Backbone bond lengths (Angstrom), bond angles and torsions (degrees), N, CA, C in turn:
res aa  C-N    CA-C-N  psi(-1)  N-CA   C-N-CA  omega(-1)  CA-C   N-CA-C  phi
1 X - - - 1.492 - - 1.559 106.07 -
2 X 1.319 119.14 130.64 1.465 124.52 175.68 1.527 111.58 -71.80
3 X 1.304 120.01 153.12 1.356 125.07 176.63 1.521 112.64 -55.54
4 X 1.399 111.24 -39.25 1.524 116.18 -177.68 1.497 109.22 -65.26
5 X 1.303 119.86 -42.89 1.394 121.94 174.58 1.517 117.25 -66.08
6 X 1.374 110.54 -41.10 1.487 116.38 -177.23 1.563 112.00 -61.63
7 X 1.305 116.77 -37.84 1.498 117.50 -174.53 1.536 111.79 -104.00
8 X 1.342 118.10 12.03 1.491 121.05 -179.91 1.494 109.03 -59.73
9 X 1.367 115.61 130.32 1.470 120.74 176.96 1.477 115.08 74.50
10 X 1.338 119.12 9.40 1.473 122.37 -179.53 1.547 108.11 -108.47
11 X 1.275 117.87 132.54 1.460 123.38 -176.05 1.539 107.04 -65.83
12 X 1.375 116.94 154.99 1.447 120.43 176.70 1.511 112.94 -56.35
13 X 1.283 117.72 -40.10 1.459 119.33 -176.11 1.568 110.57 -71.61
14 X 1.357 115.44 -36.13 1.464 117.30 177.58 1.480 110.39 -73.41
15 X 1.322 118.27 -31.60 1.511 121.77 174.12 1.497 111.30 -56.13
16 X 1.366 114.14 -52.38 1.381 122.50 -178.82 1.559 112.36 -57.70
17 X 1.354 112.14 -44.92 1.440 118.76 -179.12 1.525 110.36 -64.10
18 X 1.370 118.75 -40.19 1.432 119.32 -178.16 1.564 109.91 -72.13
19 X 1.363 117.23 -36.93 1.376 118.46 177.79 1.539 114.98 -62.48
20 X 1.268 111.42 -41.39 1.500 120.30 175.74 1.583 108.75 -60.42
21 X 1.328 117.89 -45.09 1.450 115.67 177.70 1.462 115.65 -68.94
22 X 1.366 116.44 -30.71 1.477 117.48 177.10 1.591 109.53 -69.39
23 X 1.298 121.22 -29.50 1.442 123.50 177.76 1.565 109.05 -71.90
24 X 1.306 115.10 -45.46 1.503 120.41 177.15 1.489 110.60 -59.48
25 X 1.348 117.91 -43.01 1.526 123.94 179.32 1.506 106.26 -63.90
26 X 1.277 118.52 -40.54 1.508 117.99 -179.34 1.496 110.23 -65.02
27 X 1.239 116.35 -47.23 1.533 122.20 176.73 1.537 110.11 -53.94
28 X 1.312 115.77 -44.40 1.439 123.20 -177.59 1.553 110.20 -60.42
29 X 1.357 114.09 -44.08 1.482 120.65 178.45 1.519 109.52 -66.71
30 X 1.300 115.03 -50.66 1.535 119.92 -174.12 1.512 109.34 -60.52
31 X 1.281 118.44 -48.98 1.495 121.19 -176.65 1.502 112.38 -72.94
32 X 1.295 114.92 -28.49 1.510 116.44 -171.55 1.536 112.11 -89.83
33 X 1.363 115.05 -4.05 1.449 117.74 175.63 1.499 109.92 -122.27
34 X 1.316 116.19 -171.51 1.500 119.53 -176.42 1.582 112.07 -94.71
35 X 1.363 112.05 17.01 1.423 116.47 -178.44 1.558 112.57 -63.94
36 X 1.343 114.37 -25.64 1.460 121.53 179.37 1.561 111.54 -110.81
37 X 1.386 114.77 10.72 1.403 116.47 -174.94 1.578 114.94 68.35
38 X 1.374 113.40 24.67 1.446 121.29 -175.39 1.563 111.64 53.75
39 X 1.295 112.45 37.24 1.520 118.30 -177.11 1.571 109.49 -117.19
40 X 1.274 121.99 97.42 1.429 121.81 -177.27 1.532 113.59 -55.69
41 X 1.338 118.14 -29.33 1.461 119.48 179.12 1.415 114.47 -66.24
42 X 1.312 118.19 -16.22 1.485 124.49 -179.63 1.568 110.12 -84.38
43 X 1.323 117.01 -4.62 1.449 120.07 178.96 1.493 108.99 -79.02
44 X 1.321 116.65 123.74 1.442 122.10 -175.39 1.532 111.35 -132.46
45 X 1.309 116.99 162.86 1.466 123.28 177.05 1.498 110.44 -57.64
46 X 1.347 114.83 -39.98 1.486 120.22 -179.84 1.544 108.01 -61.74
47 X 1.328 116.91 -50.46 1.494 119.96 -174.36 1.530 111.44 -64.13
48 X 1.367 112.95 -39.01 1.502 117.60 178.22 1.535 109.99 -64.66
49 X 1.303 116.11 -42.86 1.467 115.29 -176.99 1.497 111.44 -69.62
50 X 1.349 117.73 -35.59 1.389 121.67 175.16 1.563 112.00 -60.19
51 X 1.274 112.69 -50.23 1.497 117.79 -179.76 1.552 112.68 -63.65
52 X 1.265 115.55 -33.68 1.468 118.28 -174.01 1.568 111.30 -91.61
53 X 1.321 118.85 -13.20 1.414 123.05 -175.35 1.472 114.80 72.88
54 X 1.333 116.26 26.29 1.485 122.11 176.13 1.473 113.21 -115.53
55 X 1.283 119.29 167.05 1.437 120.55 175.98 1.557 109.07 -100.66
56 X 1.360 112.38 169.37 1.460 117.94 -171.50 1.536 113.11 -62.76
57 X 1.334 117.91 -27.70 1.462 122.93 178.02 1.533 110.93 -58.06
58 X 1.338 115.27 -37.46 1.410 119.50 179.52 1.471 113.79 -76.06
59 X 1.359 116.67 -26.24 1.473 118.64 176.37 1.521 104.89 -65.80
60 X 1.244 117.98 -51.41 1.495 119.93 -171.83 1.529 115.36 -74.27
61 X 1.313 116.14 -5.58 1.456 117.14 172.18 1.492 110.71 -79.55
62 X 1.349 118.31 -16.61 1.456 122.53 179.41 1.557 116.36 -114.79
63 X 1.300 113.33 -25.02 1.493 117.95 -176.29 1.510 111.00 -136.76
64 X 1.354 113.88 142.45 1.513 119.25 177.12 1.489 109.48 -71.02
65 X 1.343 116.42 -39.18 1.488 126.84 -177.55 1.450 113.55 -158.67
66 X 1.348 116.21 -179.45 1.445 120.21 179.30 1.521 110.64 -68.60
67 X 1.306 119.89 -31.52 1.452 120.54 177.95 1.475 111.93 -60.29
68 X 1.312 118.89 -42.20 1.492 119.18 -178.39 1.495 111.17 -67.28
69 X 1.418 117.85 -33.99 1.469 118.55 174.49 1.535 111.03 -66.29
70 X 1.362 116.36 -43.52 1.436 120.66 179.12 1.500 110.20 -55.96
71 X 1.325 119.93 -43.73 1.378 124.81 -174.52 1.611 109.77 -65.54
72 X 1.376 113.63 -42.86 1.456 116.66 176.11 1.482 113.39 -66.36
73 X 1.304 117.13 -38.12 1.486 120.38 179.38 1.464 111.35 -60.50
74 X 1.418 117.26 -47.32 1.456 121.36 -178.47 1.562 109.42 -63.89
75 X 1.331 117.10 -37.21 1.447 119.00 -177.99 1.522 108.80 -64.67
76 X 1.348 118.26 -41.74 1.433 121.20 -178.03 1.538 110.42 -65.95
77 X 1.282 118.23 -44.28 1.499 121.38 179.47 1.513 109.86 -67.12
78 X 1.310 120.14 -39.61 1.464 125.82 -178.12 1.561 108.76 -65.03
79 X 1.387 115.88 -45.07 1.454 121.30 -179.74 1.497 108.75 -65.22
80 X 1.302 118.19 -41.10 1.532 119.09 176.94 1.525 110.40 -59.12
81 X 1.342 117.89 -46.47 1.437 120.74 175.51 1.515 115.01 -59.78
82 X 1.336 117.12 -39.91 1.423 123.27 -174.85 1.543 106.88 -64.78
83 X 1.426 115.29 -41.16 1.407 117.23 -178.20 1.526 113.59 -68.07
84 X 1.334 116.01 -33.63 1.487 120.68 -177.83 1.566 106.59 -70.71
85 X 1.334 116.30 -40.44 1.471 120.33 -177.28 1.533 110.28 -66.73
86 X 1.357 114.11 -44.13 1.457 119.05 179.97 1.584 112.29 -61.87
87 X 1.360 113.23 -40.21 1.469 114.53 179.72 1.511 110.80 -69.41
88 X 1.309 116.24 -35.89 1.522 120.62 -177.20 1.567 110.16 -66.44
89 X 1.317 116.60 -40.23 1.421 121.49 177.46 1.566 111.62 -67.07
90 X 1.297 112.34 -42.12 1.478 119.16 -175.88 1.565 108.51 -60.51
91 X 1.330 111.83 -37.64 1.491 114.78 -175.40 1.499 112.96 -86.49
92 X 1.384 117.81 -0.80 1.424 120.48 -174.15 1.557 113.23 -85.95
93 X 1.289 118.17 -2.14 1.480 122.28 -175.74 1.499 116.00 85.00
94 X 1.266 118.05 -152.98 1.500 121.50 -173.28 1.467 114.07 -104.71
95 X 1.367 116.83 -16.75 1.444 121.25 -179.85 1.490 111.94 -59.89
96 X 1.368 113.72 136.90 1.476 117.78 -179.13 1.425 109.78 -69.64
97 X 1.351 121.60 -40.19 1.489 122.75 175.58 1.491 112.27 -60.82
98 X 1.263 117.54 -46.71 1.474 121.08 -176.97 1.466 112.25 -63.89
99 X 1.339 118.23 -40.27 1.454 122.98 -178.26 1.528 108.09 -72.95
100 X 1.265 120.02 -39.26 1.450 122.96 176.82 1.504 110.51 -59.70
101 X 1.392 113.99 -54.54 1.451 121.01 178.61 1.478 114.15 -52.54
102 X 1.370 111.20 -45.06 1.501 117.63 -178.50 1.532 114.06 -59.13
103 X 1.360 114.32 -46.18 1.420 122.84 178.98 1.556 112.08 -58.28
104 X 1.418 114.02 -46.11 1.447 119.96 -176.14 1.538 109.18 -66.82
105 X 1.355 113.04 -46.65 1.402 118.73 179.55 1.597 113.60 -59.81
106 X 1.259 113.64 -40.58 1.454 119.38 177.53 1.501 113.62 -60.43
107 X 1.337 115.72 -42.83 1.496 118.23 -179.33 1.517 110.01 -69.40
108 X 1.276 117.08 -46.33 1.574 118.06 -176.36 1.538 108.81 -73.95
109 X 1.321 119.20 -38.14 1.440 121.14 -179.68 1.535 110.92 -66.59
110 X 1.359 117.58 -51.41 1.379 118.83 -179.15 1.493 114.79 -62.60
111 X 1.289 117.52 -41.92 1.451 119.50 178.66 1.550 110.86 -68.49
112 X 1.281 118.02 -35.79 1.371 120.31 -175.87 1.590 113.48 -79.73
113 X 1.332 116.36 -21.70 1.464 119.39 176.66 1.483 113.61 -65.05
114 X 1.265 118.25 -27.54 1.477 123.66 177.13 1.554 108.29 -139.45
115 X 1.350 114.89 100.07 1.535 123.33 -172.54 1.555 109.87 -51.98
116 X 1.374 118.25 -25.93 1.460 119.54 178.09 1.505 111.72 -63.32
117 X 1.329 118.41 -38.90 1.467 119.52 174.83 1.463 115.71 -58.61
118 X 1.312 114.12 -46.73 1.451 118.73 179.20 1.487 114.59 -65.32
119 X 1.326 115.89 -39.15 1.485 121.02 178.83 1.495 109.25 -60.23
120 X 1.359 118.81 -44.88 1.443 121.29 -176.27 1.481 111.42 -75.02
121 X 1.300 120.92 -35.01 1.481 123.66 -175.01 1.509 113.39 -84.42
122 X 1.341 115.89 -37.19 1.449 116.97 -170.55 1.490 117.44 -124.90
123 X 1.377 117.10 -14.63 1.456 117.39 175.48 1.505 111.15 -99.98
124 X 1.297 118.85 -61.46 1.444 122.97 -176.53 1.497 113.32 -61.31
125 X 1.381 114.86 -28.13 1.417 121.92 -175.89 1.595 111.46 -69.76
126 X 1.260 116.20 -10.59 1.470 120.32 175.78 1.518 112.93 -80.93
127 X 1.348 114.53 -27.94 1.513 119.08 -170.09 1.525 113.75 -109.45
128 X 1.353 115.51 -34.92 1.491 119.22 -177.12 1.506 111.52 -84.89
129 X 1.308 118.06 128.19 1.509 117.84 -175.87 1.575 112.83 -60.93
130 X 1.344 115.67 -41.81 1.426 117.46 178.35 1.555 112.08 -58.07
131 X 1.332 113.03 -53.36 1.479 116.35 178.82 1.456 113.68 -64.44
132 X 1.321 118.07 -32.59 1.482 119.57 179.30 1.480 109.63 -62.97
133 X 1.302 118.61 -43.22 1.505 123.23 179.45 1.486 109.23 -61.82
134 X 1.327 116.21 -42.89 1.496 120.64 -179.33 1.602 106.78 -65.90
135 X 1.277 118.92 -39.61 1.448 122.25 -179.90 1.557 106.73 -62.03
136 X 1.241 119.14 -45.32 1.444 119.04 -179.13 1.515 110.47 -58.57
137 X 1.331 116.86 -40.91 1.474 119.47 179.37 1.538 111.42 -66.53
138 X 1.364 115.61 -36.47 1.424 117.58 177.41 1.470 113.95 -68.37
139 X 1.368 117.15 -35.26 1.486 120.51 179.92 1.592 106.88 -70.34
140 X 1.316 117.02 -31.37 1.449 118.37 177.81 1.550 109.47 -66.92
141 X 1.380 117.17 -38.52 1.469 118.30 177.12 1.512 110.81 -66.44
142 X 1.369 115.61 -36.65 1.392 115.19 -179.94 1.559 112.57 -70.05
143 X 1.313 116.21 -31.51 1.462 119.88 176.01 1.538 108.58 -66.48
144 X 1.215 118.08 -41.76 1.514 123.17 173.49 1.530 111.96 -55.66
145 X 1.322 114.84 -43.90 1.474 119.53 178.97 1.452 112.60 -63.46
146 X 1.354 114.91 -43.81 1.442 119.36 -179.91 1.540 111.59 -64.51
147 X 1.340 115.97 -41.24 1.491 117.90 174.23 1.519 111.02 -62.39
148 X 1.312 115.29 -40.01 1.604 115.30 -178.23 1.525 106.37 -65.19
149 X 1.305 116.81 -38.19 1.485 118.54 -178.21 1.485 111.38 -64.73
150 X 1.402 115.32 -37.38 1.459 120.38 178.40 1.548 110.25 -64.59
151 X 1.351 115.20 -42.64 1.439 117.76 179.64 1.537 111.56 -66.57
152 X 1.383 115.37 -34.40 1.461 119.46 177.81 1.563 109.38 -62.42
153 X 1.365 111.91 -40.83 1.537 116.83 -175.33 1.478 110.87 -74.19
154 X 1.314 116.91 -41.77 1.509 120.19 -173.18 1.508 114.26 -94.99
155 X 1.361 117.15 -20.37 1.410 118.75 177.93 1.538 110.29 60.29
156 X 1.356 117.60 -140.93 1.436 125.62 178.43 1.530 112.71 -62.18
157 X 1.338 119.92 -13.95 1.401 123.86 -175.23 1.572 111.26 -84.79
158 X 1.381 114.94 -0.25 1.463 115.52 177.02 1.521 110.57 -75.83
159 X 1.374 115.39 102.46 1.402 121.91 -172.52 1.596 112.25 -118.59
160 X 1.290 116.98 6.16 1.462 121.68 178.68 1.542 109.97 -124.53
161 X 1.280 118.46 67.68 1.517 118.74 -171.87 1.599 108.00 -63.54
162 X 1.313 117.79 -34.16 1.500 117.60 -176.58 1.530 109.73 -66.60
163 X 1.333 114.49 -44.11 1.518 117.12 -179.55 1.555 107.85 -65.62
164 X 1.323 118.14 -38.16 1.433 119.27 176.07 1.497 112.91 -58.78
165 X 1.378 114.37 -45.91 1.442 118.22 178.99 1.488 115.90 -60.56
166 X 1.392 112.69 -42.67 1.511 115.39 177.26 1.466 113.69 -64.57
167 X 1.353 116.80 -36.86 1.453 122.61 176.53 1.522 112.87 -61.25
168 X 1.382 114.86 -41.52 1.462 122.11 178.38 1.452 114.18 -64.57
169 X 1.377 115.62 -40.62 1.489 122.14 176.60 1.564 111.73 -61.81
170 X 1.385 111.84 -46.34 1.426 117.73 -177.77 1.546 111.00 -63.95
171 X 1.360 114.98 -40.45 1.434 120.05 -177.30 1.504 110.92 -64.98
172 X 1.361 116.28 -44.78 1.477 117.90 -178.78 1.514 113.06 -63.33
173 X 1.302 116.58 -42.62 1.487 119.36 177.85 1.542 109.95 -65.58
174 X 1.290 117.71 -42.59 1.455 119.85 -177.90 1.536 112.18 -70.19
175 X 1.242 116.42 -31.48 1.509 122.43 176.73 1.477 112.01 -62.60
176 X 1.409 113.06 -46.24 1.460 117.70 177.00 1.513 113.96 -60.74
177 X 1.304 114.60 -46.65 1.520 119.64 176.41 1.495 112.80 -62.29
178 X 1.309 117.76 -41.62 1.465 121.99 174.74 1.507 113.08 -54.29
179 X 1.376 111.88 -50.27 1.472 115.88 177.36 1.535 113.28 -57.92
180 X 1.343 115.55 -42.03 1.478 119.75 -176.79 1.533 108.67 -66.09
181 X 1.325 118.16 -39.38 1.470 121.28 -179.06 1.579 110.38 -69.25
182 X 1.329 112.53 -39.98 1.526 117.35 179.65 1.542 112.00 -61.72
183 X 1.410 109.68 -47.72 1.463 115.71 179.43 1.443 114.88 -64.91
184 X 1.317 120.32 -29.86 1.367 125.49 176.36 1.492 114.54 -78.39
185 X 1.303 118.78 -1.03 1.455 121.19 177.99 1.456 116.62 76.68
186 X 1.403 116.12 18.04 1.466 118.86 -176.75 1.557 115.25 -93.26
187 X 1.337 113.55 2.32 1.459 117.87 -178.81 1.547 112.02 -120.75
188 X 1.363 115.82 22.46 1.395 120.56 -179.15 1.524 111.79 83.57
189 X 1.342 117.24 -160.08 1.462 121.23 -174.09 1.499 109.51 -127.66
190 X 1.231 121.08 2.47 1.517 122.32 -176.35 1.511 107.11 -101.16
191 X 1.389 113.17 103.88 1.530 119.05 -176.58 1.483 111.29 -63.55
192 X 1.356 115.95 -38.44 1.427 121.21 -179.79 1.571 114.05 -58.35
193 X 1.267 112.57 -41.04 1.528 116.96 177.33 1.497 111.47 -62.82
194 X 1.321 115.94 -46.54 1.458 122.23 -176.26 1.538 108.25 -66.42
195 X 1.395 118.81 -45.71 1.412 119.63 179.91 1.586 111.19 -62.66
196 X 1.298 115.34 -41.50 1.501 115.53 -179.21 1.551 109.28 -65.39
197 X 1.307 118.02 -44.70 1.482 116.90 179.65 1.537 114.25 -64.87
198 X 1.279 117.46 -37.93 1.407 123.06 177.20 1.524 114.59 -65.31
199 X 1.357 113.89 -42.35 1.442 120.17 176.87 1.529 109.73 -65.13
200 X 1.285 119.45 -42.83 1.500 121.44 -176.05 1.493 104.24 -68.62
201 X 1.294 123.11 -38.97 1.463 121.98 177.42 1.551 113.49 -62.79
202 X 1.310 116.14 -42.36 1.440 117.40 180.00 1.529 111.29 -66.89
203 X 1.284 117.23 -43.16 1.497 121.85 179.69 1.555 109.49 -62.95
204 X 1.315 115.52 -39.32 1.560 117.88 -179.65 1.557 109.75 -67.80
205 X 1.332 113.08 -31.88 1.501 119.00 -176.81 1.497 114.84 -82.33
206 X 1.343 117.22 -13.30 1.453 120.74 -178.35 1.537 106.82 -64.30
207 X 1.331 117.42 137.30 1.426 125.06 -179.29 1.504 110.43 -62.53
208 X 1.344 116.40 137.70 1.525 119.56 -177.27 1.505 105.08 -69.64
209 X 1.315 118.03 153.52 1.463 124.23 175.41 1.531 107.37 -116.51
210 X 1.270 110.68 142.91 1.503 118.49 177.15 1.462 113.90 -122.64
């Protein structure tokens, strides 16, 4: 399909939006599969343009460089996961156990349903500087969510803010590693077993209240 035919009848603004989406989708596919050997550093403007069917001029109308595209891709995937987790917890009722299990299941299930999500959020984020910085920000959001959940549960009885903060930090880091191990196939294939074990561990590790 020629570019003239492809964009016929589409406004300039919509064309640019569509081209930007095509480039992000191409990065999603390239990073989430073995087409690059799971190496984010192999992602290039040339590879993205080839995969999206666009030329480099269209890449630079939307992104300054590959790093900018990587950051936006991670943000989109992370926001999608955050929405799924929030919805799962909201539907889980008021029980601490059910809400904890729902959150863990949502992370592992959503990431596992599409291996590309997990690769971007939990695998590549360990090695690529841009994705690593985004992962830190995502873990900070997770820590804030855990602390907010603690306040919701304890209300005015929350009297150990430092212990709560330490617990949130540990949970955020452990959750990321749990997801990586699950996606790598190191924890078996039974999601129920993994969720039950992780939930039990989290609840046992919660600081006692007096």
